[in-house]
N, C-alpha and C positions, 0 to 999 in steps of 0.2 A: 567553405567544403565540408569541413570537418565534422559540421553539427548533420550533414547529408551524408556521409560516411557513416554515422553514428545511428542514423536510419535506416540504412539501405544494407548495413554490414550482417544483421541478421537474416534479413531478408535473401540476402546472398548465399548467406550460410545455409538456410531451407534448401535453396534449389538445389547446390551443392551437394548436400547431402542424399536428397532425394535421385538425383542423378548417378550419385556413385555405389559403386559396389557396399553391401550392408555389412561387413566385416568390419567397415571403416566407418560408418556409421558415429559411435562410440567417441571415437577420437576426435570426428570432425566436429561434432556437439561441442566439446569440452575446448577444441581450438577457438570455435567460435565464441564463448564465453568469457576464454582467456583475450581474443583478440579486442572485445568490446568494453572491458576492461581496462583494456591499453589505450584505447581512443578516449576515453573518459579523463584517463589520467591524462593523457597529453592536452585534454580540453582546461582541466584543473588547473595545471601549471601556465597555460595561457592566462587563465582567469586569473589568476593572483601576483603573476607578472606585470600584466597591463591594466589592473584594476579597472577596465573599461565596464561601462552600463550592460553591453551586449557583447557577447566575441562571437565571431564567426557566423555572422549574419546570412542568409542568403534571400534575397527577395524576387525572386522570377514573377513576371505577369502571366496569369492563366486565362482564366475568364474575365476577360477586360468589362465586356459590356454588364458583368454583375459586380465590379469589383474586387474579385477574387483573385489573389495570387499566391504564389507556395513563398511564402513569407515561415523561416525557420531562425531560429536562435537563441543563444543560451546565456543565460544569467545566473548569478549566486543560487536563487532557489532551483532553477532546471538541474544545474548541477549536481548539488546535491541529490536529486529525485536519480538524475542517471548514474549516480553511484551507488546508489538501493538499489536501481533495476538491474546493473550488470552485477553486483554482486549477488543480486537474490537469483538470478538467471542462472549463473554459473554454478551455483550452489543446487537450484534445481536441477539442473542435467547431470550434478554429480547425484544426487538422491537417486538417481533411473538406472545409476550405472549397476546396480546389482540386479535389476527387474530384467525378467524375459519375457517382456513385450512382444505380443504378435502385430507385423507392419514395424519396426520399431523406426526404420527411415521418417514414418510418417508422423511419427509420434512429435521426435525430435524436431521434426521439420515443423509441428504445428507452436511448438513451445517457443522456438526462434522466430517464427512471425507473430507469434506473440507480444513477445519483448520486444521487435521491430513497431508494432504500434503502438504501442507503451509509453515507447521512447518519443514517437513523433509526437504522443499527446504533451512530453513534458517541453519540447522544443519548438511546438506552433506557435505563431505569433502571427496568422490568420485563423479568424474563430471560424471559416468553412473548414480549413484544412485540418483544423483542431477537432472540426465534428466527423471529420471523416476517418481519422486517425483512432478516435473515440470508439466508433462502431466498428472498428476492423478489429481492433480486440478481443470482440464480444465471440466472432465467428470461430476461431481455432480452440478458445475456453469450451463452446459449446460442443464441437466436435471429440477433444480431448475428454470431456468427460463423460459424453454420450458411449464411446469406442473403448475407452479402458475405465472407467469407473468400476466402481464397487457395487457387485449385485445389480439389481435393476434400477437402471438408472434413466429411464425415459420418462417419467413423469419430471424426477427431479432436474434434467436437465432443462423441458420444455418451459417448467416455473422459475427456474432462474432466467432462459432466454428472456420469456414473457414480460417477465419482471423488469429486466434492466432495459429491453426494448422500450416499454411503454414507458421508463421514466425519461429515455433518450428522447423518446419522440418532442416529449412536451418541451425540451431543452432545444430542440430543431426548431420549433415555434418562436421561440424568445430568439434563437438567432438570427433567423430568419428578419424578423420583426426589428431587431437592433441593426440589423444591414442593411435595413431600409430606412432607417428613423432619419437618417442625414439628408443634407441635399443634393448629397448623388449614392447611390448604393456603393456601400464599402465594408469589407471583414476585416481590413487590415486595423491591429491592435491598436495604433494609435489613434487611425480614426474611431474606432470603439472609446477610446478614453475621453477624446475630447468629446464625445457628444454630450450635448445638455438635456439629459431626462427628468421630465417632469416627477412630482413626490410618487402620484397614482400607478403612472407608467412603470418607474422604478419597482412599487412594489408586484406587479404581473411577471415583469419580468423575472425577478427576484423568486418568486414562488415557482416559474418555470424550470427555473435550473436548478434549483434547490431539491426540488421534488426528485428529478433524476438524479442528484446527487445524495440524499436521503436513501433511495433506493442501493444508490452503489456501494457505501461506506459499508455498512448500512448502521442508521440511527430509528430507532424505535420510534413507531410500530412497523418501520416499513422492513425489517429485518428477518421477514420468516422464510426464505428462502435461504438463508445462508447456512444454516445450520445444516440441511440435510446436503446442500451442495460441496461446503468442504466436508462432510463425512465420508462422503460416498466417490466422492475425486480422486483420483491417483495422488501420494503425498506431491509430486513433484505440481501438480497442479493447484492442491491445495495451497503451496507456497506461495507461487505466483499468482493468485487470484488475493492472497490474504495480504502477501508481502509488498506486493505492487500492485496488481489492478484497482484495490480500494484508495490506496496512496492517489491514484488518477483524480477522482471525486475531490479530497481533501485541497489537496493540489491544485482545483480547479477552482474550489474556494477561495484561495488566496490570488488566484491569479485572473480570473474574470469576473468574479462576484464581489468581492470587496473593493476593487476599485471602478466598477461600472456601474454599481447601483449604491453607493454608498447609505442614501438617504436609507433606503429600505431595510439595510443591515442595520442601521443604528436604530431605527422604530420597531422593527418583526426579528432582529437576530436572534433577541432575548427568548423567543420561543422557541426556533431551534435547538439553541444552549437549553432550555428545559428538557424539552424533547430527549437530547444528548445525556443529560443529567439523570433523567428517568432510566435511559436504558441502559447507562452503567449499573446501577443499582439490579434494575431488571435482570442482566443478564449473569451477574453476579450469583443471584441468590438461583437462578436456574442452574447455574454451572456448579452450583453447590452441591445439586441431588443428582448432577449425572454419574452414572454408571460405564459408560462408554470415554475412552480417553480423548477421542480425538474429538469428538461432541463438547469435549469440557473445554478443550483447548477454543474451541469454535465459539463458544459462547466468552470465553476472556477475552477474546480477538473482538467483541461485539465493544465490549466493558472499556478496552484500550482507546480504539477509534472514538468511543464517545466522547472519553476527557481530549480526546486531540481536537473532536471537530468543537468542542466546546470551549477550548484554551482560544482556539483559532478566532472565533467568534465574538470574541469579546475586544479585536480588533487593535489589542496594545501591543507593542514591540515584544515585551514578554511572554504575551501566550501565542505570539506567530513564531517568532523564534524557539519557544518550548515547543510546538505543535510539529516543526520541521525536524527540531532535534528526535521526539518520540516516535515521528515517521518513519526515520532513518533505524534506532531502538528498535521498535514493534516488526520493522522487515526482516531484521536480524533475528530478533528472537522467535518468530515463526518459523523460520528456516528449522533451529533446533529441538523447536517444541514437537513438531509435525516430524520432523525425520524420528525424531523417540518414538512415536506412534508405530511410525515403518516398520523401524529393528524389532519391536514387541510383536506387531503381526507376524514380522515375517514367522519370527520362533514358537508363538503358540496359536496363529490363525484368530487371534481374535484382538480387541481393545478393549476386552471388558476388565477395568479396574480389579475385581473379584480374583480371577483368574491369574492374577500375580503376585508375589510375595521372595521374600529374602532374592531379588536380583543383585542386592551388593557386596551377597556374598559369592557369587561367580564371575560376577562382572563389574568389580570395583572402579575400574576408568570410567565404564558409562555410566554408574552410580556417580561419579564426580565431576562428568559433562553435565548430568542432569541437575545436576543439583545449581552451577555456575549459570546454566539458562535458566532455571526457574529463579535464582536470585536476581538474574537481569529482567525476567517478565515481571516479579513483583516489587520492582526499583529498591533495589537493596543499594544502598549507598558504595559507590565506587565502583557499580555497575551502567552500564548504558543506559537504564531505563528511569535511575536518579533524576537527572540532570533536568531531564524534559518533564518530566510528571512534577518534579516540584514546581517549575515555572508555571507548566500549564494550571495546577491547585493554587498557586500565587495569584495570576490572572483572574481565574476564578474567584478568588477571596476579596480583591480590590473591586472588581465590576460588581458582583452577586454572592456577596457575604455566604447567605443562606444556602444557596447552590454549591457552594464549595465545600460544604459541610455533608452533603447528600452524594457529593462525587466522593469525597474521602471516605466515606462507608463504604463505598462501593470497594475503591481500592482495598482498604483492611478486608473485606470477603475475602477479595482476589487472593491475597496473601492465606487468607485460610483455606481455600479450597484448593491453591497449589501446593500448600504444605500437606494438605489430607492426603493428598492424592499419590502424591510422592510417599510418603510415608507407607503409604497402602501399597504402592508398588515394588519400592526397593528396599523397604525394611520389612522386618519379620519375618517369619522362615518359609523356607520353599515349600510349595505344597505337595503333598505326596506323590511318587509316580512321576514330578517332575527333574529334570534333569536340572533346570534352571537358563537364565539367558546366557549363549557362550560369550566369551570376551570379541570384540567389537573386529573386524577385518580392517584391511588398510584402508579401502572405500569410507569407511564408515568416519574414520579416525582422517581422512580427507576432507569430509563436510565437517566435523565437530570441532577440529582445532581452528581452523578461519572464523567459525563462530564464536568461539572462547575468545580467541585473540579481538575479533571485533568489540565485543561486549566489553571488555576489562579497557582496550583504547579510547572508548567513545565515552566510557564513565570517569575515567582518568583526566581524560583530555576532551571536552566537549567544546572548549572554545575554538579548536581550527576548525571544528564544523560550522560554526556561527561567524566566522570570520568570511568563510565565503558567502554566507546566505546575508551577513547585514546589510550592505550597502543596496540589496535587491527590496528587503524586507522596509528599510526606511522610506523606498521610494514607494512603494504600494501604501503603506499609512500614512504618508503625506497628501497622498493623492485623494486618499479615504478623508483626511482630517480634514483637508483646503474644502471641499465641497460642502463636507459636514459645516462646518465653522463659516461659511459663507452663506449656507440657507438659515443658521441659526441666528444671524445678523442681519438680518433682511427685517 
């Protein structure tokens, strides 16, 4: 039942917020964020004590004629994703406490509905239920950008919605095909994993799923919706999109692609690795010339998730575990990076890099926080970005050495544009007639301190995260290797 509570808690909280007086909205939203973290910690404690394959499973028949059941549960990979979701959502709520939005109860309710749907994706063990949650997460995101976005958002939201919906429709066709491939209809994860699928059919299904995931992540050249959406969306929504929503697609590759169509991954996965690696270099080069700091961070996100995707598609334990570590690191870091842009815009009304300078003089604590978050983003040793990035590059090198060199070039460029942008914003002299950015308020510190602690904790002690996901990763890779070896030995 705990899995069901983790899904429902944000939805119930959203309903309570909408029905309560508006003066309680922010407190209720924060309480919801804390409550979900508490439930996730209980689940993690139970998982580590039992070391079961899955915990808190719930399997209720729903549409028997179609083989659909409400089957949810948590394994080690799900738990890491839930931990990320609960942390990022709470931080997104906190980043909004300084804002004075119209229709505030609706704003927070939509954020929590978005969280509940994404939690559902991470725990679904029925492919049809998974798809429902996948699509449901898109709806609140659409309205959040449309209603509270920056400037003219109509075309941006339409592009975002149509891109992601188009990819999802291809995935739906793949889901229906898989569900009807056995002797009787069924979408349960065990039924799907047991299917014997020919190599040609695996390719078609692989392409249907990967097209949807390539758009959502996004992988080059399906990335064009992302920079505008991230730039125009409210910062809290950008944090949710980058910190959690794109991870749904990367998680889904691990859960629903690698073990289901392993022959297609073995033969054709390299082409998506190539696209991801090209995207790393492309996004890094575009980021170098950005004048808007928020847009720069948006392109940096494309580069980072490109490396994660490439490493996971090597289907090595190093690559998959490195990808999980880096998903967590990226989610934490984008909270800090995009909140930095919110603070700068709050005082200057712009995110143009040339409008800033000398901030370290008037706000040294802010400059220090920014520096630590930047170091995490460029994977400096002893920060959360380093262990996962090292493992991902190592997995790429062992599988496709020349691709690892291209990916490493993008990583180097990432360090360049992050350091240069930091220098322009924080160093130098304060522009004439500018009083500088004031010191951080208490809410700002409430956001930055947990982010800094997570950056340092995950950098110094990454093994505790890997211990949680280790058994589940082994199972996925074993399923993959068993079918690939069986095919090769025929």
